N, C-alpha and C positions, 0 to 999 in steps of 0.2 A: 425605338433607339434613334435619338437626336441629332443631327448633324449640321452644325452654323458655317455661315460661309467667311466669316471676318472681314466681309468688307464694309466699304463705305466708312469709313471709324471717323471720318466728322459728323458723321448722324449718331455718334455714339459717344459723344465726349459728355464725360460724367460731370464736368463743374457744369453745365448748364440741368442735366438730369441722372443727379447721383446714382438715383436707385434706393434698395433697401440694405441694410446692411445683414450680411451673414451670420456665423455662429464666433469667425472669427475676431471680425469687425469688418471685415472688404466690403466695398460699394460692390452692387452687383446690378446685372443688366441683364435682361431679355432681349438677346437680336430677334429678329424678326421672323424665322423660325423656331422660337422657342429656343434654341441653345442659351445658356448661363455665360454670361462674359465677367469674370472677377476682378474686380478693380483694387488693387491697392500701388503705394508709393511708385514700386517699381514699373509696375503694369502701366503706368500713363505715358503715350507715348508725349513725344516733346508739344504737339498741339494740343493736348487735354492736359498736360500739367502748363504750359502757358495761360489756358482759359481759368485752371484752379487759380495760379497765383494774382491774375487779373481779379477773380473774385475775393481773390483776401486783401485786396487793397493793395497789392503792389505793384511794381514797374516788372514787362515781360521779359528784362536782361537778367532776371531771379530764375524763370524757371531752363533757362539754358546753366546757368549757375548750376543749380542742382541737378539736371538730367548729367551732367560733364562729373557731380560727384557718385552719383549712381551708378553711372553706367561707364565712363573711363575708369573713373580712381575706385571705382566697385568699394565702397566705403562700407562697414562693416555696421555700423547705426548712425544717426542723423546728427547724433555730438559730432560727428565727424568734418560735417559741412561749415568749417568755420569762417565763413567768409559769407553764410546767410544766416539774417538775423534770426533769432531763436522764435519770436514772437510768430515769425512766417511757417519756419517748420513747424512749432505748434499747433498751430492754423491746419496746417497740410495735414501733419500723420492725425488729429481727429478723425479727419473723412476717411484719410485714407493709408493704411496703419503700414508701416514701415516691416517691410521682410527681413528679418535678424532670427536664420535658423539655428538651433541648439545642433553642431555638432555631439552627438550623443556616441556613437562608437566610429573608431575608424581600427580597422581590419588588415590588417598588408602582410601580403602575399610572400612565404619565404623562396616560393620558385621562382617569380618574376615581377617581386614589385608590385605588383598590381595594392590600390586600395579603393577598400570598401567601404562608403560612408552610410552610415545611418543617420539623417536625418529629425529635427524635433522640431514640426513649428507650432507656433502659440495654441492653437487647440487641442494641441497633444496628437498631433497629425505624423506620424511617421512615414518616412521617405526613404528610398535607398538610390545613391547613386554609385558610379565605378570610375575611378579614374588610372589608366591602362598608356603605359609608354612602348612607343612605334618607333621604328626607325624614321615614320616619317614623320614624326609628332606625338603631340600629349594629346586626348583624346577622352572624352569624358563621355558614358553613359549616365542620362536620365530620367528619373522617371515622369510621368505627363498625368495621371493620375494617384489616389491614394488607395490603393486596390483596384480592383479590376473585375468586370462584370462578363466576361468572353467566355470562362467557364474552361480555359484549356485543360483537359486533363491531367498535363507533363509539366505545368507551371504553378510553381508555388505563388505566384502573385495574387490569383482567383481564389486563392483557400481564404476563406471568408467575403469574398463577394465585394462592393465597390464601395466605398464611403463617402467618398468625393471628387472632383476635379480640385486639381491644382490651378493656381492662376500664372500667368504669362511671368509676374515676378518672382513667384515660388520657383519656377524652372528656372530662371536666371539667378535666384539666389543661390540656386545647386553649384551652378556652372563657377558663380563669383564665388563662394564661400571655399570650392576646390581650389580655385587660382590663388586664394590669398594663402590657405593651409598648403600648399606647394612650393608656390613663390614660381611655378611656373605658368608660361604662359600656353592656353588652351586653346587650339588649333582644328581641332576636329569633335562634333558632336553628333551622339549617335540617341536617337529617343527610340530605346528599345529594351528601357527600364521597367519599373511596373506601367500599367496601364494601356488601356488600347489611345493610342494618338487621333485618332478620327472619330473616337467617342468622346474625346474632347476638343475639338476640329477650332471651335473660335480661339480660345485659350492658346491654341500649339500654332497656330501662323499666326497668331500676335507677337506669341516669341522667337518666332524664324526670323522677322520681320525687324525685330531690336536688335536680335545677337548678329544681327547679318546687314543694320542698317547703320546710315553715321552717323556720330556722337554716341557710340559704344563700344565693344571689342570689335565688331565689323569684320566677322568670320565670314569666309567667302561660302555661300549658299551652297556649292560643289562639295563643302567638306561637311555637309550635312548632311545624316541620312535618317528617313522615317520608316521605320517598321510598322507594318499592318497586318491585321488576321485575315482583312479583305471584305471593309466593308465600303460596296459598291458606291453609292451616292458620295460616299466621302473623298474616295478617289476621285472620280470626277470631278467634283468641284476645286479639287487642288492642281488638279490639269489646267483649271481655269485661270488658279492663281497665278500659274506662269513664273514659279520660283525655281531654281535651276540645282533644288537640290537632287540629293537620289533617293529613290524610294525601293522598299524590300517586303515582298509577301511572304508573310509566314505561314508555307503550304504545309509543312510535315504529313504529307499526305497524296500516295499519287491519284486517287481518282474521291467521288464526292460518298461514296459509302464509306469508305474507309475515316476518312475528314471528320464528319458527323460523328464518329464515333470519340474522337478523342480533341475534337473542337466545336461547339455548339453552333457557333457563329458559321460554321456550314449550312444547316437547319436553312438560314435565311437566306445567303448567297452562296451561290453553285459557282463552280470552277468553269461551267460556260456563260458566267455572267464575270466573275473576276477576270479573268485572263481578255476577252476584249475592252475591260474596263484598264486594263494596266497596256496594252496596246496603243488603246486611245492617249494614255498618260506619257508614254515614250513617244507618240507622235509630236506632242509640243514641245518638249523638253529634251529629247535627243539623250538624255541618260540613261547608263546600261540598267538593265535591271537585275533585282538581287531575287531568287529564291534560297528562303531561309528553310533548310531540310534537319529536326531533329531526329539523326536514326535512335529508334527506339527496337533493340533487340527482342527478334519473335514477332515486332508487328506492322514495322514500316521498311524491313531491311531487306527485303527478299528478291531478287531475279528477276522478279515479274514488276517489282516496284520501281525498282531501277526502269525496265522497260516503256513502263505506263508513264511517268516523269518523264523521259524524252520524248515521246509521242505529243505530250503535252507544250513543252515549250520550244520544239523546235522549229527553227526557223526565225525565232526571238532575239535580239539579243541582249542576252541573259548569263545570267552566273548562276549556280547553285551551289549554298554554303553551305558544307555540311557539317552540322553538330552534334558532336556525342550527344545523347541527352545528358541534362545532370540530376543522377538522384533525388527523387522525393516524395519520402515515407508514405505519403498517404496515396500517391499513384500506385506505387507497386513497378514502376519502370525501370529496365537498369540499361547502361549503354550496351553496344556489342564492341566485343575487343578491338581491337587497334590492326588486325591482318584482317576483321572482315569490315571495318571501315575503308581499309583502302581499299580490296575488293570491288566492295560498292561503288566506290570514286575510278575505279578503274576502267566497269560497268560502264558508268554514265558516257565516261569518256571515250568507249568505244562507237557509242551513238552520237557522235561529236559535241558533245554538251562539255561546254567548260566547267571546269567543278573547282572547288577550292577546300580544304576542313577548316574549320575555324580553332583556328591559336584557343586552350584552353586558358585562357587568362583566370588568375585566382582560385584554380578549384578547390584549393584549399583552404578559402576561406570565405562558406556560403558565400561563392560568386555568383550562384544563378539568381534570377528576377524571384525576390519576394523572401528568400531565405534568411536573411538576417532581420529585416524587419519580421516576421513572422515569429523567430526564433525569441528576438527581443518581446512580442507580444506577449506569448505563452509564458516567457518570466515575470513579466508584468502580473500577467492574471493568478501568479503564481502565489503573488507576494499578498 
């Protein structure tokens, strides 16, 4: 399992060494530790874009113009960059494709207005994103990979495995397309859609730095949450980035034995390794940690499970977020009833643990990760 650092961007400037094309025409470069950084036009930093503009024979100020079009005005296509010479646009997009996902489907919840998007990229890669309206602002949950290789039994995203990583530009494109379609400014981003963010480390860190940096949407780092199933080296490398983002662990079981049964990643990283890594992360950025816990009827919702969770995280500045599991046909899991969920919450609170129950957004519209993408894939196969 390779995890990149996303550091030393100036040593990775694609204009000087563009690398090979992938199947969708994107430029790729292998980082020092073997992780692959994927380049398209929206993935280029301002320094990289300036180098590319120079190599195309144009003056550096053109890079700033293009960057503003891409990340401030969030244009839907290169033809909208009206003050940039077409010759330059053609030269750049020949090397670095413009990411312009097609909105294949939008499902709108009749319950709460949540919008579930299915995007199609140029290589027939389908990814999901979710737009949610809260009192504190507009949130978008994005995907970081096409598919997932973590294999969690309760998650539809893992069915079919991992197809490929998404580039930083493809992650940005999800946010930008939703902002264009809704006409609302996105204020919060959650990396909890399809994929394990730390399994696509270099591209994810690049995305975070670009979405929070100057010249773009400039979203506060504190308004970004990254969820991981517990890749310890990635957690420690993220600590060293010194980003002020929120970190959430997909816990879902109170001990290693049960965790290994429903989350294969637990066979690689035990809780005795993960918990110290989380504490180390907290020691640097001081942001409260979140433990995501999908309640599965008859599996991980016992009184003893609550006791073990409390023992595991007691003394940490942490919140347990209870999530009644979304039904996935292949897994056969179902959520406990509301009374049982409330009782489980009360037991944790009695142990002194801070607990919330996740608001069930979009439950009537394939709201869980991977459900809409999977259904679309099945329809395509049946044709």
